[in-house]
N, C-alpha and C positions, 0 to 999 in steps of 0.2 A: 142194120144196125143198135136199132133198140133190141133187137133179141139178142145181140152181144153182149149190150149195157146190163138188160134183163136179166139174164144169166152170171154174168160176174157181181150183179147187185145182190143177189141169193146166197153169194157167200162160195159156191160151190168152186171146187178144182177144175180149171182147164188145161186138158192138155195138146200141148201141142204135136208137132212132129218131129224127125229128124235130122241128119246131116242131108242135103241135096247134091252136094259139090264132089265128095268120096263115092256116094252113091252112082251118079254118072258117069264117073271114070272106070268104075265098076262094070258099068254096063257100054264102057266102049267110048268115053269121051275123049277124045288123041289130045296129048298134051297141047297145052299152047292154045286152044281149041275156047274160044267163048261158049262157057255154058248157054249162056241166053241166044245163041245161034240155033239149036237145040229145039226152040221154041217151035221154030218152023221147019228145020230141016227133017226132025227127028219126035214127032208132034208125041209119035204110039209111046216113045221110049218115057215120057215127061208126062204120060195122062198112067201111065204104067208105075210108075215112083209115085205118087200122090195117092193112088187107089191102094198101095202096099200099104202105107201109114195110116190109109182110112181101115183098111180092115183088121191092121194093130190095134185099131184103137182112139185114132189123132181126131181131136176136135177141133184143129185150126194145123190147116195146111198152108206151108210158107210157099209163095209162086217164083219160079227158077229165072230169078231179078235181081239175082245179089250183085251184081255188076253190072246192073242194068240202067245206069246213068250214062245222061252225055257223056262227062269226062270220062269216063271208067270204060264206054263202048270206044271212044275215039283211038284207044290205046290199041285194036284190033281194028281199026279203018271201019267201025260201026256205028259213029256218030248220029250220022242223020237217021239213024233202023230205030231209034227211041221209040217214038211210039209204038209202030207196027211189032219188035219186040216181047214189050212192056204190056200191051192189049192182046195182043198173044197167048202170051203167059197165063195169064190172067184168066183169057177166056179157057186155055186147058185146064188150068186147077179148079172152076169150075164147072167145066164139065165131067172130069174126073168123079167129083165129090158129091156134084146135087146140091141137093137142100140139106147133108147129112152132117157138113162140116164148114166151120167160116173159113174160107178164103183171105187171107194178110197178102197183101202187097210187100213183098221184099223188097228194102232197098238199103245197100250195106254203104259201105265207107267207096271214098272217089277215087282212094290211093294218090291222091295227091293232099302236101302240106301247106296246110292255110297262113296266110302270113301271121305275124311277122317270118315264120322260120320259111314257109314255101311264097307261092304267087299266086294262092288260091285266095277268092276275097269273100268275105263273108256274103254279102249281096253278090254273087257270082254263084258261090256255094248252094246258098239258098234259091236261087232261079235254077238249077240243075236239078237238084231235088222236084219240087214244084210240079218241072213237066214232068218228073217221072211221074210222079204220085198221081197229078191228072190221068196218065196213061192207064196207069193200073187199075185207076175207078173206073174209067173209063170203060175199062176190060171188064171190069164187074165182081172188084174186090171186094169186102166186107169190110176189112181194116187195114189201115197201112200198120207195118211192122219194119222199124228202125232197127239195125241190129251190127252189134260187133263193132260201135263208136269205141275208138279212142282220143279223139280231143272234141275236148269241150264247146268249142265254137266250131264242128263240123256239125256236130249231132243235134246243137242251136240250131244251127240253117236249117239241118233237113227236118228237124219237126217244124218250125216255124215256115218249109216250103212246104211239108205237106197240108200243115193247118192253113196256109194260103190258097192251094190247091183244090181241095176238098170237104167236105164236114165229115168226112170218118172219121170213127177212132182210132187215135193213135196210141202205138206200142212202142217204147224206145229201150233198146239195151245195149249194155255196153260192157267192151271184153276185158278181163278185170286179170291182174299179174296175184299171184299168193299173198301182197301184202294189200289188197284190197285197193289196188290205182293200178290205173291204165297202163301203158307204155309214154304217154306222155305226161303222166303223175298226175290224174285226175284222179280224186277217191269219190269212194260212191258215196260219202254224205255230200262232197261238190255238187255231184253229178243230180241227185236228187233233190239239193233246195233249187239247183238254176236249171233243172229243167222240168220237176212239174209241175211248175207252175204253171208254163207253157202251154199248158189243159190237154194233156197225156191222158190217157185212159190206164196205161199201166207203164212201170218201168224198171230195171232189173240187169240181169247180167247174161250175157251168152257167150260162146267159146270161152279165152282165156287159160290160163295155167291151170289146168285140173277141177276139183273139186271142193280141192281144202280152202281155200278164199269165198266159198258162196256163204256160207254163216258169218262172216265178217262183210261182207258186201249187204247181207240182208240186214242184219241188226244196223248198218251206219244208215241205211235207206229205211230204213223202219222209225230210228230217232232224228233223221231230218225232214224227212215228209210222213209222219205218222198216217195221215190220211189213204196213204196210198198204193194202190194193187201192186204186187211187184212179181219179179220174171225172173226163172229161177234155169235157164235152160244152158247148160253146163257140154263141156268134150266127153266124149267115153275115159274120162280119166287123163294120163297124159302119154305122146307119142313113145315110141321108140322102133329102132330101127332094128330090124329082127328078119334076118336071111335077103336083106335087100327091100323089103317092104316095111312100109310104117303102119304098126299094130300099135291101139291104145290099149293101157293098163289095164281097165276095170270093166270086166264082164258085164254084159247085161242084169245076172238078177243083184248082184253087189251094187250097181250105179242103182238101180230100181231102191233099193233100200237107201240110200243117200237123198234121191227123190225125197220118198216119203221122211225122209229128215228135216228136208227144207220145208217141205209143204207146214211141218211142225211148228219152224222157225218162220210163220208167216208168207213163205210166197206162195201163191194163186196160180201163178201162168209160170207150167212148167213143160221141160220135153226136154231132148239132146240135141246134140250139134256133132261137130267134126268128129269122126268114128265109129259115129252110132249108124244103127242103121232099122227097120221096123220089129225086128225084133228087142229091139230095147224100150221101144214106145210098149209094145206087147208086155214085158216086161213090168214096166210103172203102169201100165194098166189094171194088174193082176193083184198091185198092191195097194192101190190109190182109188 
């Protein structure tokens, strides 16, 4: 933990990894199967994915646990295997990268609507995220990375749950649309104002609608929380359906140029999300 904080305090850029889900589908993950199952059923493929990103230049790899909360896993009748699947994911990531990179325990949204729009209470959500964060910490991660959040109350519950369950640094990135708002209407400024004071180590954007909104997200967050370390981990452009396949429209070298621009705008933690691959990370590494 101290090494990560010391690295960030030095002002150096921290390069994360790229897509997990799309890469696992290319590796043969069947439609409808929870990716987290592969942490115990196909461990070699998970290790190979992490190693590919490590070799491309990633300094942080995210565990294969995006849908690893009890609420999310329950949709595939896996709710009782939270601890097993998350600990296995953390162990595989550590096995893959050793001490050559940091391992981030990945926590994604539950897929449920929070009250009053849905049934999920903030208390239940916080307990759910705390359970997942504790299992990831037991597995040996260096930090918790909460990502792709759109609901401010769910993001808050995730941060508070992670902080309650572990002593690890916590990153939080939200998914923004073209107007620098999430699909639940949360602005980047609002997110930074409300989440950064909860004790985050970094905050920013991942996934979302392409690349164009990232400068506005960074500007709003910088103004709302001037001291915050900022994250930019967007998708590889926008998806298009070509020949029956989803293809993202920004090639690696062009993507890397944009990432370097985001670094110039204040992003310290960078990487790629949906539609990317180790080739994207290699391109970023070559520029920054």
